[in-house]
Each structure stands twice: as structure tokens, then as C-alpha cells.
Backbone as CSV, one residue per row, in Angstrom:
resi,resn,N_x,N_y,N_z,CA_x,CA_y,CA_z,C_x,C_y,C_z
1,MET,7.273,32.464,-16.795,9.018,30.823,-17.450,9.692,31.835,-16.189
2,SER,10.295,30.991,-15.262,11.076,31.476,-14.398,12.956,31.620,-14.763
3,ILE,13.834,32.353,-14.485,14.906,32.771,-14.709,15.902,31.220,-15.364
4,ARG,15.400,30.440,-13.947,16.236,29.538,-14.367,16.069,28.360,-15.675
5,LEU,14.968,28.367,-15.687,14.464,27.737,-17.003,15.230,28.397,-18.118
6,GLU,14.544,29.850,-18.471,15.052,30.382,-19.540,16.456,30.288,-19.901
7,TYR,17.129,30.442,-18.789,18.512,30.572,-18.707,19.029,28.962,-19.625
8,MET,18.673,27.727,-19.069,18.543,26.233,-19.301,18.174,26.696,-20.815
9,GLU,17.339,26.816,-21.109,16.660,26.923,-23.040,17.490,27.642,-23.496
10,LYS,17.915,29.146,-23.125,19.333,29.441,-24.024,20.387,28.613,-23.814
11,GLN,20.466,28.083,-23.255,21.981,26.990,-23.053,21.965,25.648,-24.040
12,HIS,20.687,25.435,-24.077,20.294,24.185,-25.269,19.401,24.861,-25.862
13,GLU,19.815,25.465,-27.062,18.749,26.007,-28.056,19.306,25.017,-29.093
14,GLY,17.653,24.337,-29.982,17.353,23.841,-30.660,16.976,22.112,-29.826
15,TYR,17.344,21.935,-28.779,16.877,20.711,-28.121,15.833,21.019,-27.844
16,GLY,14.718,22.052,-27.826,13.471,22.275,-27.481,14.315,22.395,-25.361
17,ARG,12.124,22.219,-24.855,12.642,22.401,-23.314,13.319,21.241,-23.037
18,CYS,14.391,21.685,-22.230,15.668,21.147,-21.473,14.892,20.328,-20.197
19,MET,14.587,19.231,-19.893,14.247,18.493,-18.528,15.034,18.551,-17.374
20,ILE,15.066,18.773,-16.142,15.881,18.888,-15.221,15.553,18.423,-14.327
21,MET,16.579,17.136,-13.905,16.639,15.984,-13.199,16.546,16.551,-11.884
22,ASN,15.422,16.234,-10.902,15.518,16.948,-9.732,15.522,15.698,-8.414
23,GLY,15.644,16.276,-7.485,15.854,14.887,-6.230,14.644,13.815,-6.298
24,GLN,13.319,14.626,-6.775,12.502,13.703,-6.732,12.489,12.446,-7.923
25,MET,12.910,12.941,-8.588,13.289,11.615,-10.469,14.099,10.909,-9.643
26,LYS,15.290,11.430,-8.839,16.452,10.020,-8.444,15.448,9.813,-7.999
27,ASN,14.509,9.898,-6.687,14.109,9.174,-6.127,13.283,8.058,-6.453
28,TYR,12.541,8.578,-7.128,11.733,7.729,-8.123,12.434,6.063,-8.770
29,GLU,13.525,6.851,-9.497,14.457,5.913,-10.221,14.493,4.706,-9.268
30,ARG,15.312,5.062,-8.182,16.324,4.628,-7.420,14.494,3.358,-7.065
31,TYR,13.657,4.063,-6.663,12.144,3.143,-6.152,11.641,1.818,-7.183
32,LEU,11.989,2.491,-8.323,11.876,1.550,-9.284,12.982,0.658,-9.164
33,LYS,14.387,0.886,-8.873,15.288,-0.073,-8.921,14.777,-1.373,-8.097
34,SER,14.586,-0.814,-6.817,14.391,-1.617,-4.934,13.434,-2.756,-5.553
35,LEU,12.152,-2.640,-6.820,11.060,-3.159,-6.808,11.562,-4.524,-7.508
36,GLU,12.734,-3.938,-8.323,12.843,-5.286,-9.377,13.725,-6.635,-8.030
37,GLY,14.195,-6.250,-7.181,14.535,-7.000,-6.227,13.581,-7.029,-5.741
38,MET,12.164,-6.655,-5.313,11.556,-7.463,-4.003,10.915,-8.843,-4.364
39,GLU,10.509,-9.288,-3.717,9.776,-10.402,-3.520,8.557,-10.115,-3.896
40,GLU,7.882,-11.147,-4.252,5.950,-10.860,-4.501,5.485,-11.167,-3.189
41,PRO,4.527,-9.939,-3.010,3.704,-10.285,-1.171,3.231,-11.746,-1.086
42,ILE,3.149,-11.617,-0.192,2.594,-13.323,0.666,1.379,-12.649,0.712
43,ILE,0.218,-13.364,0.170,-1.153,-12.876,0.676,-2.037,-14.131,1.387
44,PRO,-2.490,-13.750,2.531,-2.962,-15.151,3.155,-4.224,-15.537,2.824
45,ASN,-4.446,-16.888,3.116,-5.403,-17.227,3.088,-6.330,-17.792,3.553
46,VAL,-6.760,-16.664,4.604,-8.231,-16.781,5.173,-8.991,-15.297,5.344
47,ILE,-10.199,-15.240,5.634,-10.716,-14.409,6.273,-11.242,-13.823,6.951
48,PHE,-11.655,-12.614,7.502,-11.683,-12.199,9.224,-13.370,-11.954,9.109
49,ASP,-13.924,-12.630,9.406,-15.517,-12.642,9.727,-15.620,-11.101,10.846
50,MET,-15.934,-10.254,10.081,-15.776,-8.293,11.364,-17.326,-8.713,11.664
51,HIS,-18.054,-9.010,10.890,-19.584,-8.669,11.098,-19.480,-9.923,12.135
52,GLY,-19.164,-11.055,11.947,-19.713,-11.906,13.320,-19.428,-11.406,14.362
53,ALA,-17.669,-11.103,14.428,-17.018,-10.362,15.408,-17.534,-9.131,16.122
54,VAL,-18.240,-8.409,15.321,-18.817,-7.097,16.116,-20.072,-7.306,16.523
55,GLU,-20.749,-8.911,16.407,-21.931,-9.159,16.754,-21.707,-9.510,18.085
56,TYR,-20.772,-10.453,17.828,-19.957,-10.921,19.439,-19.593,-10.065,20.264
57,ALA,-18.505,-9.460,19.820,-18.156,-8.181,21.148,-19.794,-7.519,21.600
58,ASN,-20.452,-7.099,20.331,-21.477,-6.150,20.777,-22.107,-7.152,22.233
59,LYS,-22.541,-8.325,21.721,-23.161,-9.095,22.442,-22.564,-9.339,24.109
60,LYS,-21.154,-9.229,24.121,-20.369,-9.605,25.747,-20.483,-7.871,26.190
61,GLY,-20.800,-6.924,24.889,-20.780,-5.637,25.692,-19.352,-4.766,25.864
62,VAL,-18.209,-5.187,25.049,-16.863,-5.079,24.224,-16.808,-4.637,23.050
63,LYS,-15.806,-3.806,23.191,-14.555,-3.456,21.465,-14.153,-4.565,21.298
64,ILE,-14.100,-5.078,19.771,-13.511,-6.194,18.950,-12.015,-6.011,19.877
65,SER,-11.370,-5.195,19.850,-9.742,-4.853,20.258,-9.390,-5.629,21.554
66,GLU,-10.829,-5.461,22.480,-10.612,-6.242,24.021,-11.421,-7.473,23.832
67,LEU,-11.758,-8.057,23.418,-11.628,-9.406,22.716,-10.063,-10.466,22.714
68,SER,-10.099,-11.596,23.621,-9.083,-12.164,23.276,-8.637,-12.986,22.205
69,ASP,-7.382,-13.498,22.198,-6.658,-13.780,20.989,-7.640,-14.893,20.335
70,ASP,-8.261,-16.161,21.216,-9.216,-17.122,21.265,-10.561,-16.618,20.639
71,GLU,-10.639,-15.671,21.341,-11.891,-15.336,20.913,-12.026,-15.146,19.015
72,LYS,-11.173,-13.914,19.109,-10.854,-13.677,17.444,-10.915,-14.817,16.979
73,LYS,-10.083,-15.333,17.278,-9.637,-17.208,16.365,-11.226,-17.472,15.723
74,LEU,-11.944,-17.306,16.688,-12.904,-17.993,16.056,-13.601,-17.522,14.883
75,PHE,-12.768,-16.014,14.343,-13.714,-15.180,13.205,-12.529,-15.680,12.075
76,VAL,-11.777,-16.189,12.076,-11.175,-16.634,11.051,-10.946,-17.614,10.380
77,LYS,-11.536,-17.784,9.024,-11.961,-18.821,8.615,-10.698,-18.840,6.947
78,GLU,-10.598,-19.979,6.571,-10.095,-20.492,5.370,-10.494,-19.800,4.265
79,LYS,-10.047,-18.867,3.443,-10.618,-18.407,2.133,-11.758,-19.521,1.201
80,ILE,-11.027,-20.896,1.031,-11.893,-21.820,0.223,-13.277,-22.209,1.453
81,ALA,-12.754,-22.325,2.676,-14.054,-22.942,2.883,-15.114,-22.198,3.357
82,ALA,-14.872,-20.547,3.094,-15.461,-19.559,3.802,-16.317,-19.662,2.098
83,LEU,-15.598,-19.406,0.915,-16.578,-18.998,-0.258,-17.444,-20.546,-0.272
84,ARG,-17.545,-22.029,0.459,-18.497,-23.149,0.016,-19.290,-22.545,0.527
85,ALA,-19.836,-21.756,2.091,-19.955,-21.788,3.044,-21.339,-20.518,2.616
């Protein structure tokens, strides 16, 4: 047991173990307060067909990151339409 903890226990006899609030706990409380004012996340209603994009890029002989934005948009589909297909 550390000397500091022993000292705190002697100061607070009858109260059991005394919990020392450290900086980490203060930061956690600040984090919880920040969550209260935070809005819900906006989740996009689209799915990216990674498998199709990989096959397309392999046929072209390039990486997916090297595809143009227009080519990548070919593989973005709305969730509802993608679930029906």
C-alpha cells in the first residue's frame, strides 16, 4: 500500500477507503457532461458495394483509391434499394 493511501486512510478513519479523485476522473466527468449537449449522429442512408468496386478496379488494373469519383459513385447505392435487390 502506498504511503499516500495510508495517510488518507488515517485521516478518514471510520469512512473506509477514501477514493482520491484524479485528473482522469475529472476528465471523464467533463466527457459525460459534453455528451449531454451532443446531437445524435447522422447516419447516411447509403451502402458502398466494396466487392463490386474491388472487382471493377482489378479489371482496370488500378487500386480503388485511384478510381475517379464518378467511377466510385457507381458503387454507392441507397440502403432500401440495396436491400430489395
